[in-house]
C-alpha positions as a Python dict, from the first residue, in 0.01 Angstrom:
ca = {
    (1, 'L'): (0, 0, 0),
    (2, 'L'): (-169, -124, -340),
    (3, 'L'): (57, -6, -660),
    (4, 'L'): (-90, 196, -952),
    (5, 'S'): (-171, 32, -1258),
    (6, 'N'): (73, 110, -1557),
    (7, 'K'): (-230, 215, -1725),
    (8, 'F'): (-347, 456, -1462),
    (9, 'M'): (28, 612, -1411),
    (10, 'T'): (-5, 691, -1777),
    (11, 'I'): (-324, 900, -1727),
    (12, 'L'): (-208, 1058, -1420),
    (13, 'T'): (127, 1209, -1614),
    (14, 'N'): (-74, 1312, -1883),
    (15, 'I'): (-388, 1459, -1711),
    (16, 'K'): (-259, 1856, -1750),
    (17, 'E'): (-176, 1828, -2111),
    (18, 'K'): (-550, 1644, -2103),
    (19, 'L'): (-754, 1975, -1921),
    (20, 'Y'): (-566, 2240, -2145),
    (21, 'D'): (-677, 2059, -2434),
    (22, 'F'): (-1036, 2008, -2271),
    (23, 'V'): (-1039, 2383, -2167),
    (24, 'N'): (-992, 2520, -2521),
    (25, 'N'): (-1182, 2287, -2713),
    (26, 'N'): (-1476, 2275, -2473),
    (27, 'D'): (-1692, 2505, -2680),
    (28, 'K'): (-1658, 2297, -2988),
    (29, 'K'): (-1704, 1982, -2814),
    (30, 'R'): (-2006, 2115, -2649),
    (31, 'E'): (-2211, 2097, -3019),
    (32, 'S'): (-2262, 1685, -2960),
    (33, 'F'): (-2319, 1684, -2613),
    (34, 'M'): (-2706, 1613, -2495),
    (35, 'W'): (-2836, 1810, -2232),
    (36, 'I'): (-3010, 1595, -1957),
    (37, 'E'): (-3278, 1771, -1691),
    (38, 'S'): (-3300, 1595, -1373),
    (39, 'R'): (-3535, 1613, -1073),
    (40, 'L'): (-3489, 1509, -720),
    (41, 'I'): (-3826, 1540, -555),
    (42, 'R'): (-4005, 1443, -224),
    (43, 'S'): (-4312, 1300, -232),
    (44, 'I'): (-4608, 1284, -9),
    (45, 'D'): (-4765, 983, -120),
    (46, 'P'): (-4512, 835, -353),
    (47, 'D'): (-4741, 529, -505),
    (48, 'K'): (-4976, 837, -594),
    (49, 'F'): (-4720, 980, -772),
    (50, 'I'): (-4542, 716, -946),
    (51, 'K'): (-4888, 596, -1085),
    (52, 'G'): (-4990, 952, -1216),
    (53, 'L'): (-4687, 1016, -1364),
    (54, 'N'): (-4637, 656, -1483),
    (55, 'D'): (-5033, 699, -1646),
    (56, 'H'): (-4935, 1027, -1802),
    (57, 'L'): (-4618, 900, -1969),
    (58, 'D'): (-4800, 571, -2106),
    (59, 'N'): (-5102, 816, -2249),
    (60, 'Q'): (-4854, 1023, -2451),
    (61, 'K'): (-4651, 728, -2548),
    (62, 'R'): (-4314, 863, -2423),
    (63, 'N'): (-4028, 653, -2324),
    (64, 'D'): (-3754, 944, -2251),
    (65, 'V'): (-3808, 1020, -1873),
    (66, 'L'): (-3632, 780, -1635),
    (67, 'I'): (-3801, 736, -1294),
    (68, 'T'): (-3644, 588, -986),
    (69, 'Q'): (-3694, 566, -590),
    (70, 'N'): (-3457, 597, -325),
    (71, 'L'): (-3431, 243, -151),
    (72, 'M'): (-3347, 410, 176),
    (73, 'R'): (-3607, 683, 181),
    (74, 'G'): (-3939, 597, -60),
    (75, 'D'): (-4057, 910, -60),
    (76, 'I'): (-3767, 1043, -255),
    (77, 'L'): (-3754, 1003, -621),
    (78, 'M'): (-3513, 1115, -913),
    (79, 'M'): (-3580, 1185, -1239),
    (80, 'L'): (-3359, 1225, -1529),
    (81, 'R'): (-3486, 1329, -1879),
    (82, 'V'): (-3233, 1335, -2232),
    (83, 'H'): (-3268, 1637, -2444),
    (84, 'S'): (-3113, 1639, -2796),
    (85, 'D'): (-3041, 2032, -2748),
    (86, 'I'): (-3169, 2323, -2618),
    (87, 'S'): (-3499, 2399, -2850),
    (88, 'N'): (-3609, 2030, -2760),
    (89, 'F'): (-3567, 2118, -2378),
    (90, 'V'): (-3764, 2429, -2434),
    (91, 'S'): (-4072, 2307, -2615),
    (92, 'N'): (-4052, 2007, -2335),
    (93, 'I'): (-4059, 2277, -2058),
    (94, 'E'): (-4356, 2423, -2205),
    (95, 'E'): (-4541, 2149, -2275),
    (96, 'V'): (-4492, 2030, -1849),
    (97, 'R'): (-4625, 2353, -1790),
    (98, 'E'): (-4931, 2325, -2028),
    (99, 'N'): (-4979, 1944, -1853),
    (100, 'W'): (-4963, 2103, -1492),
    (101, 'K'): (-5220, 2367, -1525),
    (102, 'N'): (-5443, 2110, -1723),
    (103, 'G'): (-5432, 1851, -1402),
    (104, 'L'): (-5125, 1691, -1343),
    (105, 'K'): (-5048, 1842, -1072),
    (106, 'E'): (-5366, 1699, -919),
    (107, 'K'): (-5262, 1342, -1039),
    (108, 'L'): (-4930, 1316, -868),
    (109, 'G'): (-5017, 1470, -543),
    (110, 'E'): (-4806, 1680, -339),
    (111, 'I'): (-4435, 1717, -393),
    (112, 'E'): (-4157, 1948, -318),
    (113, 'F'): (-3808, 1985, -529),
    (114, 'Q'): (-3541, 1901, -394),
    (115, 'D'): (-3309, 1995, -651),
    (116, 'I'): (-3353, 2062, -1014),
    (117, 'S'): (-3100, 2132, -1262),
    (118, 'L'): (-3013, 2068, -1661),
    (119, 'S'): (-2643, 1976, -1727),
    (120, 'N'): (-2418, 1877, -2039),
    (121, 'L'): (-2344, 1495, -2071),
    (122, 'I'): (-1961, 1490, -2016),
    (123, 'A'): (-1897, 1132, -2101),
    (124, 'S'): (-2085, 820, -2103),
    (125, 'N'): (-1932, 453, -2145),
    (126, 'D'): (-2267, 332, -2304),
    (127, 'P'): (-2315, 608, -2628),
    (128, 'N'): (-2476, 394, -2850),
    (129, 'G'): (-2753, 285, -2551),
    (130, 'K'): (-2666, -102, -2530),
    (131, 'L'): (-2828, -105, -2208),
    (132, 'D'): (-3118, 50, -2230),
    (133, 'G'): (-3453, -83, -2082),
    (134, 'K'): (-3200, -283, -1873),
    (135, 'L'): (-3065, -126, -1621),
    (136, 'E'): (-3256, -193, -1241),
    (137, 'Y'): (-3066, 20, -991),
    (138, 'Y'): (-2939, 379, -1006),
    (139, 'H'): (-2658, 534, -770),
    (140, 'A'): (-2619, 895, -818),
    (141, 'V'): (-2328, 1142, -659),
    (142, 'S'): (-2254, 1483, -617),
    (143, 'G'): (-2006, 1713, -523),
    (144, 'T'): (-1895, 2052, -543),
    (145, 'T'): (-1624, 2188, -734),
    (146, 'Y'): (-1355, 2429, -637),
    (147, 'G'): (-1054, 2652, -763),
    (148, 'N'): (-1063, 2760, -1094),
    (149, 'G'): (-1190, 2574, -1372),
    (150, 'G'): (-1235, 2314, -1116),
    (151, 'D'): (-1538, 2147, -1330),
    (152, 'F'): (-1364, 2150, -1678),
    (153, 'K'): (-1040, 1952, -1479),
    (154, 'A'): (-1305, 1707, -1330),
    (155, 'A'): (-1463, 1686, -1648),
    (156, 'A'): (-1157, 1597, -1815),
    (157, 'M'): (-1027, 1376, -1549),
    (158, 'F'): (-1409, 1176, -1560),
    (159, 'Q'): (-1336, 1144, -1942),
    (160, 'K'): (-1000, 926, -1876),
    (161, 'F'): (-1204, 741, -1654),
    (162, 'V'): (-1441, 651, -1869),
    (163, 'E'): (-1211, 620, -2161),
    (164, 'S'): (-958, 369, -1919),
    (165, 'I'): (-1241, 159, -1737),
    (166, 'G'): (-1566, 213, -1917),
    (167, 'P'): (-1593, -74, -2164),
    (168, 'T'): (-1499, -294, -1903),
    (169, 'L'): (-1794, -163, -1689),
    (170, 'L'): (-2007, -176, -1962),
    (171, 'D'): (-1903, -526, -2021),
    (172, 'K'): (-2042, -631, -1663),
    (173, 'G'): (-2373, -453, -1712),
    (174, 'V'): (-2298, -107, -1570),
    (175, 'R'): (-2353, 213, -1755),
    (176, 'M'): (-2205, 525, -1625),
    (177, 'F'): (-2223, 863, -1728),
    (178, 'G'): (-2129, 1231, -1603),
    (179, 'L'): (-2282, 1524, -1589),
    (180, 'N'): (-2158, 1918, -1581),
    (181, 'P'): (-2494, 2134, -1447),
    (182, 'I'): (-2548, 2440, -1628),
    (183, 'T'): (-2879, 2573, -1369),
    (184, 'G'): (-2899, 2480, -1015),
    (185, 'I'): (-2764, 2551, -685),
    (186, 'P'): (-2492, 2547, -674),
    (187, 'I'): (-2389, 2528, -1043),
    (188, 'N'): (-2005, 2445, -990),
    (189, 'R'): (-2063, 2092, -903),
    (190, 'F'): (-2005, 1741, -1083),
    (191, 'M'): (-2217, 1476, -1102),
    (192, 'M'): (-2193, 1112, -1177),
    (193, 'V'): (-2430, 868, -1223),
    (194, 'R'): (-2449, 476, -1283),
    (195, 'G'): (-2659, 246, -1360),
    (196, 'F'): (-2684, -143, -1287),
    (197, 'T'): (-2860, -398, -1466),
    (198, 'T'): (-2904, -641, -1171),
    (199, 'A'): (-2895, -666, -787),
    (200, 'K'): (-2565, -897, -797),
    (201, 'V'): (-2383, -633, -1056),
    (202, 'V'): (-2434, -341, -793),
    (203, 'E'): (-2281, -591, -510),
    (204, 'E'): (-2008, -635, -738),
    (205, 'N'): (-1968, -303, -848),
    (206, 'L'): (-2096, -41, -635),
    (207, 'A'): (-1754, 54, -525),
    (208, 'V'): (-1566, 265, -786),
    (209, 'W'): (-1309, 11, -783),
    (210, 'N'): (-1269, -332, -648),
    (211, 'D'): (-1043, -469, -878),
    (212, 'P'): (-671, -467, -724),
    (213, 'S'): (-506, -367, -1068),
    (214, 'E'): (-748, -39, -1034),
    (215, 'P'): (-631, 259, -822),
    (216, 'T'): (-820, 241, -478),
    (217, 'Q'): (-1037, 474, -364),
    (218, 'S'): (-798, 704, -159),
    (219, 'T'): (-567, 692, -476),
    (220, 'Y'): (-896, 837, -652),
    (221, 'S'): (-967, 1091, -364),
    (222, 'S'): (-628, 1254, -374),
    (223, 'I'): (-649, 1292, -772),
    (224, 'W'): (-943, 1481, -717),
    (225, 'Q'): (-881, 1715, -434),
    (226, 'D'): (-786, 1978, -596),
    (227, 'Q'): (-1094, 2012, -760),
    (228, 'F'): (-1306, 1853, -456),
    (229, 'K'): (-1126, 2035, -135),
    (230, 'G'): (-1326, 1982, 151),
    (231, 'A'): (-1665, 1930, -95),
    (232, 'E'): (-1993, 1796, 62),
    (233, 'W'): (-2064, 1476, -122),
    (234, 'R'): (-2418, 1385, -190),
    (235, 'G'): (-2534, 1040, -298),
    (236, 'G'): (-2824, 798, -347),
    (237, 'L'): (-2899, 468, -461),
    (238, 'F'): (-3227, 385, -633),
    (239, 'K'): (-3466, 132, -780),
    (240, 'T'): (-3588, 206, -1161),
    (241, 'V'): (-3947, 256, -1149),
    (242, 'R'): (-3951, 320, -1531),
    (243, 'Q'): (-3689, 263, -1779),
    (244, 'I'): (-3567, 519, -2022),
    (245, 'I'): (-3484, 442, -2407),
    (246, 'H'): (-3255, 731, -2529),
}
């Protein structure tokens, strides 16, 4: 069995205190969070959808939407859009609805929404956008949280995770951020998204931990078990179709 690193043992020892701090200060911290709108769709004609949406965004000179295509199923696409606040989100939604009525629906073709959610950003290892425009692949996972305050606990642990190895991953070409959905089904879930600069970076870093000095996947699971006991995890590996500059 691999021994835990001293750094990780310190995190584990202090995590309960951090959880209380996170819950007590959550309302205050939320003021600085960005809001992320995510949409997972299935397209009958992915090429038509990608071209139609790219043309639409180009005409509006917008670079605030990430478009990715599932590598295992080309008809599945994931889109993320960053909002500075709720007012920005509301105005953008109204604009999308207007565009939808004015012909955008026909340009994109037939689609089916698999998942739609609005989330607040828990933590990111790239808050200054160092890797903007450079991420060619994305991996996204989502799991349901359980128990009293499971979503808060998962968020607190993820924040410590980002503080621990986030800078190292960023230097390797990996952007990582966590999302806490406030809409969608189910609402009690945690989402982690990672972006990679190249296929080689994906290969070297797709496993959450591949360094003997860091905790193993089994250790990671045991720490999170109270928050994700019996959870159904879903994940996908995507190729970037349109870059986002946030």
